[in-house]
Phi, psi and omega in degrees: 000316179299322182296330181290341184250323183225153175271112176268113188256147172260118180261112180262108182273119179233108187056240181258000181260144179240128178245126180266124179232130175274142170256152190301155180302319181298321179296321181295320178296317179296319181299309181291331175296319177294321178298318178293322179296328179292337175285342179264314179261107185271130176220163188286340183206163177299316184298331183293341178287339180255357180290140182278354177071015181054040178085359180277111184290343181285332181254351181281133179263108184292142170082339182300311181291336179282332181280316183201144178289156180297316181297321179294318179298313182292328177294315178296316180299325183286321189251003184292133173226148180262356179205166180275110181296337179292342180266358183282134176282146180287156178299133182096345178267161178296138180084008180294132179227112181296345180252024182304322185294334183238007184300318182297318184287328175294317177299318179298314182295319179300319179293320180293319177304315183293319183293330185256013184298321187294340185285349182256011180298144183295318178228094188296333182289338183252327186229134175277341177205158176278145186281325187270124176228166179216161179234130181203176179277151171223135178260125174267110190305128179197127181242012178281193181260115177198142185290347178274351182292135180228171177233124176234114190292328187273007177266113185285323183294310179214120176270330176254137177160194179264131184275139177229145171266133187230133168260120185228153175285131189294320186282322185256343185080007182295130179282126180260319179213151183223133177224121181279134177285123185265003183097155184298321184286340182254005180251123180297140180285141178246139182300334179261008177097161183292324179301318177299313183297317181298312182297313183293324178294319183286323185272350185306316179297349184244019175303139176084001182268005178061033177289156167250111184257129180256130183224158179265185189293336182295327182271339195288135172200152178302319181298322180296314181298317180295316184290327176295320179296325181292337179255024175062042173231121177271148183238151175234084185277160175245125183236115180287333189275012178298130183292145178281144180240165179292155180299129181087350181275142181235127176246128180240122177225146179208160176218123181078196183292147178281122182278319184208136177289146180282135176233149177250138177235156178248128183213145178284140176273191184296337180266004179086001180276133180281127181233154176268140178207147176300147181300329181295331178296316179291323178294322177299313181296327181284330189251357184271351188264015183297318181292317178296324177296318176298322177299322179296318179293318180297319183298334181290336185236016180289145175291138182270001183265136180282140177272141181261002182205162170262120184308000000 
């Protein structure tokens, strides 16, 4: 599938000369199929997938050697690139993109996510898509040396890695759009702030679909909420700076049309005590975990082998 959209080239570096050679489309499909299979069948090394186990059927991995030889697999893994490095602009020059090596494949995946969104609907006969989506951070695990590497303490799957902004379906964790954070110096400034730009960029392919998008306080701003409503997207923002009021006191403020009436619900907390809370608080807690849910699914099938390079 990837071969049908992009040319994945093998760059064979020989002294100072570079020769570009394509490997056949069928080989690329087989290679990525084996990579995905390694996330399901866990073994200590690449070579162990081709080991015959000295006749032991319990340790022998069936079909790997029949699909592709070990040497061929390792050769592709060593020289595989997703873009032509010769076309990359140097840092400090116009057109510099720190993600040039993977830009094509990110674009491909975002388009594929959008095209296949309807297949994960909870009840396909009634809904073509789920209404509730959320935007949050995702860490792509990486412990090598790169200026994009960050540390986020509250991410259980990967605390070290490259940060990505993700639009995900709240109920299933399905990833709808993905945007890699390029760093402050490589990201153009937006008059309404980076949080505004991230949300609008991720939700843009779904304008007019009547989604309810849940976001945390880092993204929230009045301009964002107003502009989302104008493109038929409702938002459920989280704002830490809401002023505290006296017990029993109610403050009501609004601007423009009322989207939803306020309701109060009673629910037990962690200590078993019943407390009153607005219904929107419970809806926020129910719909904000889509990205974390997706991280849990990804962790079950992640490759356990460390990468020695950035494609």
